[in-house]
C-alpha positions, 0 to 999 in steps of 0.5 A: 239306357245301356251303352249297348242300346245307345250304340244300336240307336245311333247306328239306327239314326245313321241309317236314315242319313243319305250320306252314310253308306254301309257299316264301314262308314257308320263306324268311321262317323261314330269313331271321330265323334266318340274320339272328341267325346272321350277326349273331352271327358278325359280333359275334364279329369285333367282340369281337376287333377292339374291346375295348369292343364291347357287343352290342345283344341281351340275353345270353340272346337271342344266337344263341350262348346258345340256338342254338349248342349242338347238344344245347341246348333242343329240342321244346316248350321251344325252341318256347315260348322262340322264340315267348314269349321271343325274338320278344317281347323282340326286338320290344320292345328298350329305346330306345337313346340313340344314333340309329344303333343296331343296336337299331332294325334288330333291332326293325324286323326282328322286328316284321314276322317270324314263327316259322311252325314249330310243331314244336320238334324240327324247329326244333332240326334247322334250327338245327343245320344252320345252325350246323354248315353255314355259318360266316359268318366264313369268307370262302369260305362268306360268298362262296358263301352270296351266290350261294346267297342269290341262287339262293333268291331267284330260285326264290321270285320269281313273275311275277304279283307287282305287277311285282317281279322279281329283277334279274340280277346281271349287270344290276345290276353293269353299271348300277352300273359305268356310274353309277360311284359314288365314295367320299363320294357318297350312293347310294340305291336307293328300291325296294331289294328284297333289296339287289342294287344296294346290294351291287354299289355297296359292292363297287365303291366298296370296291375302287376307293376305300377305303384306310383305316378312315376311308374305310370309315366314309364308305362305310358312311354313304353307302349307303341303301335303302328297301323296302316289303315285310317279307321283302325288307327282312329279306333286304336288311338281312342282305345288308348285314351280309354286305357289312360294313355292321354297323349297317344303319340306312340300310335303311328298311322303308317305301314311298318314295312315301309321302312328299310331294315337297314335304317333301324338303329339300336334305339328302335329295338324293343324288348317285347312284340305281340302281334297278329299281322295280316296274312294271306295278303300281298304288299304293294310293289317295292315294299319287299326291296326294304328287306335283304334279298334273301327274304324278299316276298310280297307275302305280308305276314312273312315280311312282318316276321322278318321285321320283328326278328330284326327289331327285337333286342337281345333277350327280347320276346315275341308272340305272333299269330301265323296261319298254317301256310307259314309252317309248311311253306317253302321258298322264302318261307324256308329261309325265314324259318331257318334263321328263326331256328338258328338265331332265335329260341322258338320254344313254343307253337300253340296249334289252334283249332278251326273256327277261332277267327270264325266267321271271318276266316276258316284258316287254321292258325298258330301262336308262335313264341320265340326269344332272342336268346340262344338258338332253338334246340327243341320246339314244344307243340300244344294242341288247343282242343275245343271245349267239351261238347263243342265242334267249332267256335262262332260269333255267339260262342267264341273262344274264352280265356278259361280254355287256356287254363291247361296251357297256363298250368303246363307252361312252366312244367312241361311234360308230354301229354295228349295235347303236348309234344316235343320235337327236336330241332334236328328233326325239323331241319331234316324235314326241310324246316317244315314246322307243320308237325301233327300231334303224335298222340292222335291217331290220324284217319288214313284217307288213302292215296288220292290216285288209288282212290280215283282209280278205284272209283273209275274201276267201280263206275266201269263195273257199274256201267257193265252191270247197267248194260247187262240189265238193259239187255235182259230187260229188252230180251224179256220185253221182246219175248 
């Protein structure tokens, strides 16, 4: 059975359980089970590679001890073990001596996970499907599961959830490629979700720069992320293990905005940020007080941008997804853009078409690329077109990395084209820092002045009423003759 079919059959089993209500709980249930399975498979590798390897999990709680035997405990006995032994003990593992220990990761995972299933027999069926259907030491299964993993995430995302959307793989890959992180540079995603950007960074740096065991160690230390919600944090941690980060202690469960900016020191600064922060949502009361008065707002994406600007090292680089509303927004947004243009080099804005995040949102988005080096003199815009023959994107036809090939070719040899144009920063400042600049090479359809159109409509309607009245009068006259 394929990995895709295995996941589908697991979801079907969970639907039979009275304790699991909806897709989010099914994913959460599947999440902690896969975490333990993946961790156990990875530990098997470590035991072969390192003679002194010792698991951070007590022997009786390891996946192999209670789950891998298809004829093992089931029913009420299994349910009791999961609820009253496994979860309780994993949440309360003894504090280790070392700070970089997998114990902290495991405790963080299980402090916010739950066993929603109430039927121990169905739990056994799910466990057997996971055990028999997926081998995470098998390279093909590992890569295939990455695709299935993303598909599950996309299926479960919803549009009205505080602006949180799945970022298409093509977008994350392009943003990471153009920021071009190198081995030894610290890379951060302060709203890492399920880890798509960080996984792309690991793949790129490992392929380009990792040549030795020591290089691999450097890579593992240099990637970090923070995620506010427990389920994405669990999935990101699992994703990192799948990508070879054996002890993902740098994936923090928390709110990046909850720490006052003044508390950051030079050691907290990073060379590269790649992120798609939640937009359209509002932060809880008091979070804005962690920021200077000039930039205090409850708009989540705005606060993330301010925090990122603060944490970039000199010479650092950032790629961030932001909605159109930031480009033309005023008030605090204007102040943020003023700082962005005066203290950073905002060199590129890629304007994405509608539907890139379909079906989760129709909000138009942009990819902003800037560096903490000098100040902005010109902003280059690139309007990303739909593929030939396409009018939008959807779940079955998402944006593909091949579509970014024109941008890749243009990036290091910039000229104005039908898709690309340059705007001097003086023009932007003159226009009150409005970055919402349309493509001058595309003739806009003049829809007219709304007030004039309304007046024309009212006039036409009045004329139509006059004609109608005149016709009625003539008809009545004819009938009376």
